[in-house]
N, C-alpha and C positions, 0 to 999 in steps of 0.2 A: 318235247322240245325243252331244251335247257336254257334257262335265262343266263346271259353272260355275267350279270352282276353277281348272281348267286354262285356261279362257277368260280369267279375270281375270289370271292369272299371265302369260299370253302378251300380253295387252293392256297391262297396266301392271306390268312387271317390277320387283320390289323391288331396291334397290341392294345390291350384294354387300358383306358385312361384311369389314372389314379387321382381321384379328387381328394386333396388334403383338407383337413379341417383347418379353418382359418385360426381358430383358437390355439390349435397345436402347432401352427406354423409360426407363431410369434417367438422371436428370439429375444435374448436378454438385451441386445443392443436396440432392437425395435421398441421394446417395452420401456426401457430406461435409457433411451438414447439422449444424446446431447441436445438435439433440436426439439425433441418432444417434451422433455421435462426440465431442462436446465435453461436453455435460451428462451423458450416460449414463456416460462413462468418467472423469469428474472424481473420484469417490470412489476408484476404483482407482489413479489417478495420485497422489492425495494419500496413499494408503496406502503406496505404494512410496517416495514422497518422504520420508515420516516414518521408514520403516524405514532407508532409506539415510542419512538425517541422524543418527539415533540411533546407528547402528553406526559410522559414520565418525567422529562426534564422540568416541565412546568410545575408539576406537583412536588418534585424533589426540591427545587429551589425555594418555593414558598414554605415548605415544611421545615427545611433547614434554617431559613431566616427566622421563623417564629420560635423554633426551639433554641436557636442561638441567642435571641433576645431574652428569652426566659432564663437561659443559663447565665447571661451577662448580669441580669438583675440579682440572681442569687450569689454570683461571684463578687459583685461590688458590695453588697450588703455584708457578705461574709468577711471580706477584707477590711471593711470599715469597722465592723464589730470587734475584730481582733486588734486593730490599731487604735480603737477607742476614738475614732474621728467621725464626724458627721458625713452623710452622703453628699456627693458633689451636687451643686445646684443644676437643675435642668435634666437630671437623670431620668425621672419619670416622664417628663414632657417629651424628650427626644425619642425615647423608646416607644412611647405611645404614638408619636408621629410615624415611626417606622411601621408599627402594627396597622395604623390607619391606612397608610399608603399601600400596604400589601393585602389588605382585607379582601378587596374585590377579586384579586387574582387567586387568593387561597380558596375563597368560596367557590369560584368557578372551577378550580382544579378538583375540588372534592366532588362537586356536582357532576363534572365530566367523568370522574372515575366511577361514580354511582351509575351513571348512564351506561358506561361500558360494561358494568357488571349486571345490567338488566334491571336496574331500579331507577327509572327516570323520575326525578323529583319535579322538574319543570317541563313545560311544553317546549318543543323544538324552536318555536318562534321566540319564546322568552329566553331560551338559552342563546339564541343568535343575538338578541339585544344585549344580554349580559356580557357576551363575548366582545361586543363592540365597546361597551361602556368600560370594561376593565382595561382594555388596551388603550383607549383614549385617555382615561384617567392616569394610567401608568406613565404615558408619554408626557402628560402635562405636569405631573409631579416630578418627573426627571428634569424637565425644562426648568422648573422652579429651583430645584436643588443645584443644578449645574450653573445656572445664571447667577445664583447667589454666591457661589464659590468664585466665579470669575469676576464679578463686579465689586464685591465687598471683602473686607479683611477681618472686621471685628466679629468676635464670637459672642452671642447673646447669653451664653451659659458657660458654666465652669466645666461641665462634663463633656468629654470628648469620646464619642463612640468608636469602637474598632472599625477600621476602614472596610473590613469585609462586609459589614452590614450595608453601607452605602453602595459598595460594589455590587452586591447581590440585588439590592432593591432598585437601584437607579441605572443599572446597566444590564445585568443578566436577566432580571424579571421582564422588562420590556422586550428584550430579545426573544425570550421563550414565549411570551404572550403573542408576539407577532407570528412566530413560527406555528403556534397552535391555531391562530386565527386563519392562516393561509390554508391549512389542510382541512379545516372545519367549515369554511365559508361555503354557502350554498347559493345557487342561482335564485335571485329574487330577494336576498337578504336586505338589499338597499331600499326596498319598498316597504319594509316593516317599520312599525312605530310612527312617530311624528316627524320623521325626516331630520334634516340638519338642525333645525331649531329645537327639536326635542332633545337631541344629543347635547347641544350646547346648554340647554336648560338644566339637564341632569348634571352636567359638569359644573355649572355655576352653583348649583345647590351643594354639591360635594365639596367644592373649594371654599364656598362661604362657610360651611360648617367647619371645615379645617381651620380657617382663619379665626373663627369664633372660639374654637376649643384651644388653639395653641398660639395664636398671635404671631409675634415675630420669632418665637421659638419653634415655629414650624419649619425653619431652615437652619442650617448650621452656621451661616454667616448673615450678618445684618449690617445696615449702614450705621455710621457713627452718630448721625443725627436723624431723627425721624423724618421720613419722606413727606413731602407736601402732597396735598390731595391730587393735584393735577398729574404729578409724577406717578403716583400709585394707579391713577386711572389710566394713564398711558401704558403702564406695564400690563395691566389687565386686558386692555384692548389688543395689545400685541400678542399676548398669550392666547386669547380666544381666536384671533385671526389665524394664528398658526394651527390651532386645534381644528378650526373650520376647514383650512386647506388640507390637512391630513384626512379629515373625515370625508371630504368630497373626493379627493384625488385617490385615496387608498381604500378606506373602510366602506365607502359606498360606490366603489368602482364596479361598473357592470363588466368591464374587461376581465378583472381578476375573478369575478364570480363565474364567468362563462368559460374560463380556461380549465377544462375538466382534468387533464393530465399535467398541464404545464405548471399548475400551482404546486405540485410536488417538486418539480425542478426548482421553482422559486424558493420553496421551503428549504431544500438542500443548500441552495446558495446562501440563504439567510443563516443557516446553521454553520456555514463554513467561514464566512468573511470575518467574523470577530477574532478568529485565531491569528489573523495576520497583524492585527493591531492590539493584541491583548496586553503586551508589555507596556505600551503607551497608556492604555486605559487604566491598568492597575497602578501605574506610577502616578497618574492624576489623582486617584482616590487616596493613595497612600500619602501623597504630599498634603492633601487637605487635612489629614489626621495628624501629621507630624509637624506642620507649621502652626503650632499652637503657641499663643502668647497670652499668658494670664493678665498681662497689662491691658490687653484689649477687651477684657471681660468687663461688662458694665457692673458697677457695684450694685449689689442687691439691696433693695429697700428693706428696712427693718420691719 
């Protein structure tokens, strides 16, 4: 008895199936296609590009500022020695003010570079606190500098620094510090340290030390007559209220800490917006250096 299935299989055999190896079946388009390796990896590439740009810009700005200040010192002393004239009054104080205001940013930039190279010098929590301190102090120093230029006209010293120093220190440095803070902030950073009062205490110590070391020469402009106590107290209260508002609304914001991917978008926006007003900002700092009147300089005591 013949089975019908065997009969048909022998009479009309089916073609054998050819099983292709999946590894051999990969084509160049599938392996390096647009969707697989370009579009899918674009967000990751942009993230690393933003991180690299923010960190390198921060380190570059502070390094150029310190090197420029040292070069200015040697240049001024060289020109004065050739002309047999004394150094202008206030040269050392003003340049030391610039170094003092940029010290925290430079220290953090170096420590951040060491951390990226695999040599963590401080704990992550300490780096988070230092990151907040350097940004807050940079903003307060910028507020002091800009408010002094807007409110007063007299120069407390003879020496006038190149406008590039003020531009880098009081505009570019806070801009870069905020960009670096945006990409490095972590969830829970607002719970570290002693809170708002701890931040204000540290800022109070740094600004008090600045006032003791430099006095009225800590800014490029000063009032013609010494301020009364209640006016200076009012200025300090307003400054610390502004600092407290920035600390609570931005630096200790749970919303900014919880935005995992949006913080990179905010960082890109922060890196882009100054280019639209760059001409106005540079004109402001250039005008501060060019509107010099030696008649407004207070005679130095013998």
